[in-house]
C-alpha positions as CSV (number, residue, x, y, z in Angstrom):
1,X,17.8,85.2,-94.1
2,X,17.5,83.2,-91.0
3,X,13.7,83.1,-91.2
4,X,14.1,81.8,-94.8
5,X,16.5,79.1,-93.6
6,X,13.9,78.1,-91.0
7,X,11.2,77.7,-93.6
8,X,13.5,75.6,-95.8
9,X,14.6,73.4,-92.9
10,X,11.0,72.8,-91.7
11,X,10.0,72.1,-95.3
12,X,12.7,69.5,-95.6
13,X,11.4,67.9,-92.4
14,X,8.0,67.6,-93.9
15,X,9.0,66.5,-97.4
16,X,11.9,64.1,-96.8
17,X,11.5,60.4,-96.3
18,X,14.9,60.1,-94.6
19,X,14.9,60.0,-90.8
20,X,18.1,61.9,-90.3
21,X,16.9,64.7,-92.6
22,X,13.6,65.0,-90.7
23,X,15.4,65.2,-87.4
24,X,17.8,67.8,-88.7
25,X,15.0,69.8,-90.3
26,X,13.0,70.2,-87.1
27,X,16.0,71.0,-84.9
28,X,17.7,73.3,-87.4
29,X,14.4,75.0,-88.1
30,X,14.0,75.8,-84.5
31,X,17.6,77.1,-84.3
32,X,17.1,79.3,-87.4
33,X,13.8,80.7,-85.9
34,X,15.6,81.7,-82.7
35,X,18.4,83.2,-84.7
36,X,15.9,85.3,-86.7
37,X,14.5,86.7,-83.5
38,X,18.0,87.6,-82.3
39,X,18.8,89.2,-85.7
40,X,16.0,91.7,-85.3
41,X,18.4,93.8,-83.2
42,X,21.5,95.2,-84.9
43,X,23.7,94.5,-81.8
44,X,22.4,91.0,-81.5
45,X,23.4,89.9,-85.1
46,X,26.7,88.3,-84.1
47,X,24.8,86.3,-81.4
48,X,22.3,85.4,-84.1
49,X,25.0,83.8,-86.2
50,X,26.3,81.8,-83.2
51,X,22.7,80.6,-82.4
52,X,22.3,79.6,-86.0
53,X,25.5,77.5,-86.0
54,X,24.6,75.9,-82.6
55,X,21.0,75.2,-83.7
56,X,21.7,74.0,-87.2
57,X,25.0,72.2,-86.7
58,X,26.1,71.4,-83.2
59,X,22.9,70.4,-81.5
60,X,21.6,68.2,-84.4
61,X,25.0,66.6,-84.9
62,X,25.3,65.6,-81.2
63,X,21.7,64.4,-81.3
64,X,22.1,62.3,-84.5
65,X,25.5,60.8,-83.5
66,X,24.1,59.9,-80.0
67,X,21.1,58.2,-81.7
68,X,23.2,56.5,-84.3
69,X,21.4,58.2,-87.1
70,X,23.1,59.3,-90.3
71,X,23.2,59.2,-94.1
72,X,24.2,56.0,-95.8
73,X,27.5,57.7,-96.8
74,X,28.6,57.6,-93.2
75,X,28.1,53.8,-93.0
76,X,29.9,53.4,-96.4
77,X,33.0,55.3,-95.1
78,X,33.1,53.6,-91.8
79,X,32.8,50.2,-93.4
80,X,35.4,51.0,-96.0
81,X,37.8,51.9,-93.2
82,X,37.1,48.5,-91.5
83,X,37.6,46.7,-94.9
84,X,40.9,48.6,-95.3
85,X,42.1,47.3,-91.9
86,X,40.9,43.7,-92.3
87,X,41.4,43.0,-96.1
88,X,43.8,45.7,-97.2
89,X,41.3,47.2,-99.7
90,X,38.4,49.6,-99.0
91,X,36.3,48.0,-101.8
92,X,34.0,44.9,-102.0
93,X,35.0,42.7,-104.9
94,X,31.5,41.9,-106.0
95,X,29.1,44.6,-104.7
96,X,25.4,44.0,-105.4
97,X,23.3,46.3,-103.1
98,X,23.7,50.1,-102.9
99,X,25.3,49.9,-99.5
100,X,28.0,47.6,-100.9
101,X,29.3,50.2,-103.3
102,X,32.0,52.6,-102.2
103,X,32.1,55.3,-104.9
104,X,34.9,57.3,-103.2
105,X,38.6,57.1,-103.8
106,X,40.8,55.2,-101.3
107,X,41.8,58.3,-99.2
108,X,38.2,58.6,-98.0
109,X,38.6,55.3,-96.1
110,X,40.9,57.0,-93.6
111,X,38.0,58.8,-92.1
112,X,36.5,55.4,-91.4
113,X,39.7,54.1,-89.8
114,X,39.8,56.9,-87.2
115,X,37.9,56.2,-83.9
116,X,34.4,57.3,-83.3
117,X,31.7,58.5,-85.7
118,X,33.2,59.5,-89.1
119,X,31.2,62.8,-89.0
120,X,33.4,64.3,-86.4
121,X,36.5,63.8,-88.6
122,X,34.8,64.8,-91.8
123,X,33.4,68.0,-90.3
124,X,36.6,68.7,-88.4
125,X,38.7,68.4,-91.6
126,X,36.4,70.7,-93.4
127,X,36.4,73.4,-90.7
128,X,40.2,73.2,-90.3
129,X,40.8,73.5,-94.0
130,X,38.5,76.5,-94.2
131,X,40.2,78.2,-91.2
132,X,43.6,77.6,-92.8
133,X,42.3,79.2,-96.1
134,X,41.0,82.2,-94.2
135,X,37.3,81.4,-94.7
136,X,36.2,81.0,-91.1
137,X,32.7,82.5,-91.6
138,X,30.0,81.4,-89.2
139,X,27.2,82.2,-91.7
140,X,28.8,79.7,-94.1
141,X,28.7,76.9,-91.5
142,X,25.1,77.8,-90.7
143,X,24.0,77.8,-94.3
144,X,21.6,74.8,-94.8
145,X,23.6,73.4,-97.7
146,X,26.6,73.1,-95.3
147,X,24.8,72.6,-92.0
148,X,22.8,69.6,-93.2
149,X,25.8,67.5,-94.4
150,X,27.8,68.5,-91.3
151,X,25.1,67.0,-89.2
152,X,23.9,64.0,-91.2
153,X,27.2,63.0,-92.9
154,X,29.0,65.3,-95.4
155,X,31.4,63.3,-97.6
156,X,32.0,66.3,-99.9
157,X,32.9,68.7,-97.1
158,X,36.5,67.8,-96.6
159,X,37.0,67.6,-100.3
160,X,35.8,71.1,-101.0
161,X,37.6,72.4,-97.9
162,X,41.0,71.0,-99.2
163,X,40.2,72.5,-102.6
164,X,39.8,75.9,-101.1
165,X,43.0,75.6,-99.1
166,X,44.9,74.3,-102.2
167,X,43.7,77.2,-104.3
168,X,44.8,79.7,-101.6
169,X,48.2,78.2,-101.3
170,X,48.6,78.2,-105.1
171,X,47.7,81.9,-105.1
172,X,50.3,82.5,-102.4
173,X,53.0,81.0,-104.6
174,X,53.5,77.8,-102.6
175,X,53.5,75.1,-105.3
176,X,54.7,72.3,-103.1
177,X,52.1,72.8,-100.4
178,X,49.4,73.4,-102.9
179,X,50.3,70.2,-104.7
180,X,50.3,68.2,-101.4
181,X,46.9,69.6,-100.4
182,X,45.2,69.2,-103.8
183,X,46.7,65.8,-104.2
184,X,45.2,64.8,-100.9
185,X,41.8,66.1,-102.1
186,X,42.1,64.2,-105.3
187,X,42.7,61.0,-103.3
188,X,39.3,61.5,-101.7
189,X,36.9,61.9,-104.6
190,X,36.8,62.5,-108.3
191,X,35.1,65.9,-107.8
192,X,38.4,67.4,-106.6
193,X,40.2,66.6,-109.8
194,X,39.1,69.8,-111.7
195,X,41.0,71.8,-109.1
196,X,44.3,70.3,-110.3
197,X,44.5,72.0,-113.8
198,X,43.0,75.3,-112.4
199,X,45.7,75.5,-109.7
200,X,48.3,74.5,-112.3
201,X,47.3,77.4,-114.6
202,X,47.3,79.8,-111.6
203,X,50.8,78.8,-110.5
204,X,52.1,79.0,-114.1
205,X,50.8,82.6,-114.5
206,X,52.0,83.7,-111.0
207,X,55.3,81.9,-110.7
208,X,56.3,80.4,-114.0
209,X,57.0,77.0,-115.6
210,X,59.3,75.4,-113.0
211,X,57.1,76.0,-110.0
212,X,54.2,74.8,-112.0
213,X,56.0,71.6,-112.8
214,X,56.9,71.1,-109.1
215,X,53.3,71.6,-108.2
216,X,52.2,69.0,-110.8
217,X,54.8,66.5,-109.7
218,X,53.8,66.8,-106.0
219,X,50.0,66.7,-106.7
220,X,50.1,63.8,-109.1
221,X,52.5,61.8,-107.0
222,X,50.4,62.3,-103.8
223,X,47.2,61.3,-105.6
224,X,48.8,58.3,-107.3
225,X,50.5,57.0,-104.2
226,X,47.1,57.1,-102.4
227,X,45.0,55.6,-105.2
228,X,47.1,53.3,-107.4
229,X,48.1,50.6,-104.9
230,X,44.4,49.9,-104.0
231,X,43.3,50.0,-107.6
232,X,45.9,47.4,-108.4
233,X,45.2,45.3,-105.3
234,X,41.5,45.0,-106.1
235,X,40.9,46.1,-109.7
236,X,37.5,44.5,-110.0
237,X,36.1,46.1,-106.8
238,X,37.8,49.5,-107.6
239,X,36.3,49.5,-111.1
240,X,32.8,48.5,-110.0
241,X,32.6,51.0,-107.1
242,X,34.6,54.0,-108.2
243,X,34.0,54.0,-112.0
244,X,31.0,51.9,-113.1
245,X,28.6,52.7,-110.3
246,X,28.8,56.5,-110.5
247,X,28.5,56.3,-114.3
248,X,25.4,54.1,-114.1
249,X,27.1,51.1,-115.7
250,X,26.0,48.6,-113.0
251,X,22.7,46.9,-112.4
252,X,22.4,48.9,-109.2
253,X,21.5,52.5,-109.8
254,X,22.8,55.4,-107.7
255,X,20.3,57.0,-105.3
256,X,21.5,60.4,-106.3
257,X,18.4,61.8,-108.0
258,X,17.6,65.4,-107.1
259,X,15.5,67.2,-109.6
260,X,18.3,69.3,-111.2
261,X,18.4,69.9,-115.0
262,X,20.6,66.9,-115.8
263,X,18.4,64.4,-113.9
264,X,15.2,65.9,-115.3
265,X,16.5,65.6,-118.8
266,X,17.6,62.0,-118.3
267,X,14.3,61.0,-116.7
268,X,11.6,62.8,-118.7
269,X,13.1,63.5,-122.1
270,X,13.6,60.8,-124.8
271,X,17.4,60.4,-125.1
272,X,17.8,62.8,-122.3
273,X,20.7,61.1,-120.7
274,X,22.7,61.5,-123.9
275,X,21.6,65.1,-124.1
276,X,22.6,65.8,-120.5
277,X,26.0,64.1,-121.0
278,X,26.6,66.1,-124.2
279,X,25.8,69.4,-122.4
280,X,28.1,68.3,-119.6
281,X,30.9,67.6,-122.1
282,X,30.4,70.9,-123.9
283,X,30.5,72.9,-120.7
284,X,33.6,71.1,-119.6
285,X,35.3,71.8,-122.9
286,X,34.3,75.5,-122.8
287,X,35.7,75.8,-119.3
288,X,38.9,74.1,-120.4
289,X,39.3,76.4,-123.4
290,X,38.7,79.4,-121.1
291,X,41.3,78.1,-118.7
292,X,43.9,77.9,-121.5
293,X,43.0,81.1,-123.3
294,X,42.7,83.2,-120.2
295,X,44.2,81.5,-117.2
296,X,43.4,82.8,-113.7
297,X,45.9,85.3,-112.3
298,X,44.7,85.3,-108.7
299,X,43.4,82.8,-106.2
300,X,40.0,84.7,-106.3
301,X,39.7,84.2,-110.1
302,X,40.7,80.5,-109.7
303,X,38.1,79.9,-107.0
304,X,35.4,81.7,-109.1
305,X,36.4,79.6,-112.1
306,X,36.1,76.4,-110.1
307,X,32.8,77.5,-108.6
308,X,31.3,78.1,-112.1
309,X,32.6,74.9,-113.6
310,X,31.5,72.7,-110.8
311,X,28.2,74.4,-110.6
312,X,27.5,73.6,-114.2
313,X,28.7,70.0,-113.7
314,X,26.5,69.4,-110.7
315,X,23.5,70.9,-112.5
316,X,24.0,68.8,-115.7
317,X,25.0,65.4,-114.2
318,X,22.3,62.8,-114.8
319,X,22.8,61.3,-111.3
320,X,23.1,64.3,-109.0
321,X,21.8,65.6,-105.7
322,X,21.3,69.0,-104.1
323,X,24.1,68.3,-101.7
324,X,26.7,68.6,-104.5
325,X,25.9,72.3,-104.7
326,X,28.1,72.7,-101.7
327,X,31.1,72.8,-104.1
328,X,30.1,76.0,-106.0
329,X,28.7,77.5,-102.7
330,X,31.9,77.2,-100.7
331,X,34.2,78.0,-103.6
332,X,32.1,81.0,-104.5
333,X,32.2,82.1,-100.8
334,X,36.0,81.9,-101.0
335,X,36.1,84.1,-104.1
336,X,33.7,86.6,-102.5
337,X,35.7,86.7,-99.3
338,X,38.9,87.5,-101.3
339,X,37.0,90.2,-103.2
340,X,36.0,91.8,-99.9
341,X,39.6,91.7,-98.8
342,X,40.7,93.4,-102.1
343,X,42.6,90.3,-103.2
344,X,43.0,91.4,-106.8
345,X,46.8,91.0,-107.1
346,X,48.2,91.8,-110.6
347,X,49.8,88.8,-112.1
348,X,53.6,88.9,-111.9
349,X,55.7,88.1,-115.0
350,X,57.8,85.1,-113.9
351,X,61.1,86.6,-115.0
352,X,60.4,89.9,-113.3
353,X,59.4,88.1,-110.1
354,X,62.6,86.1,-110.2
355,X,64.6,89.3,-110.5
356,X,62.7,90.8,-107.6
357,X,63.4,87.8,-105.4
């Protein structure tokens, strides 16, 4: 596995035209190669995982931050934080270049307000959320799909970390905390919003209608309080950056263009964009029907449902990139971890649970 990661990383260093990716590829490839040597001995496998984390995450992150190299997303977040402090809005009223657009929801600007490079806070929030969710696995942090954004600038990492924590809290029967965590995730990026109905269905099955309503009230009020004031303060900038730009409705196109099925359809097939969007809509409808007909009864089932739904969405979106696959990867890892722990709790009928309490 580590040897395969080394090949992938070095291949990225050769194929990518982005400087931060090339630096990460060379350094991570070396770290993975050393980890592969350590893993040849059974007693050295824990050390191999630590070497992989150090070589693929820690060393490249320090090197890139010191050199001031990172993905454009880091610059966007840090600039949005400065705009929030100086103008009261994290959005430019009339964006024209790609760097002018801030396609994230207002909560993401908080990572740009904090001192230092935003990557420390983005990665720290991700690791802390996973630890709170019980998913502190070194192999997951060393996986290239996670290690690369940790080093070069992972905007999606705190989002998926909070999604995992929110699902776990919902499965534990803590609707208020689950609503607060998932509401915070929903205030960062649109990709967190599918977790809201999934957790709602889980809490309704596990705890009943009243806790589900309490969860919904907390989640929606948290997200609304974090998003609505900025949308009303600068409606033009909010619409252009957060809605029009991701949907391809502006003259400036998104650079998200990895060769996944949705992008290939939109690029090479006549009418492919419409086909890709239709497939995306059909898959979302099927997942929604499945959620209603057979709601998840455990946090493991909810995490697996989210991993499947987001995996389909990321594959079928016309404007997508490989980095978005971190969502199904991390949520799938959470579901697998719960399966290993035997977390297959039989759903409790709400009235019976109330009687037991």
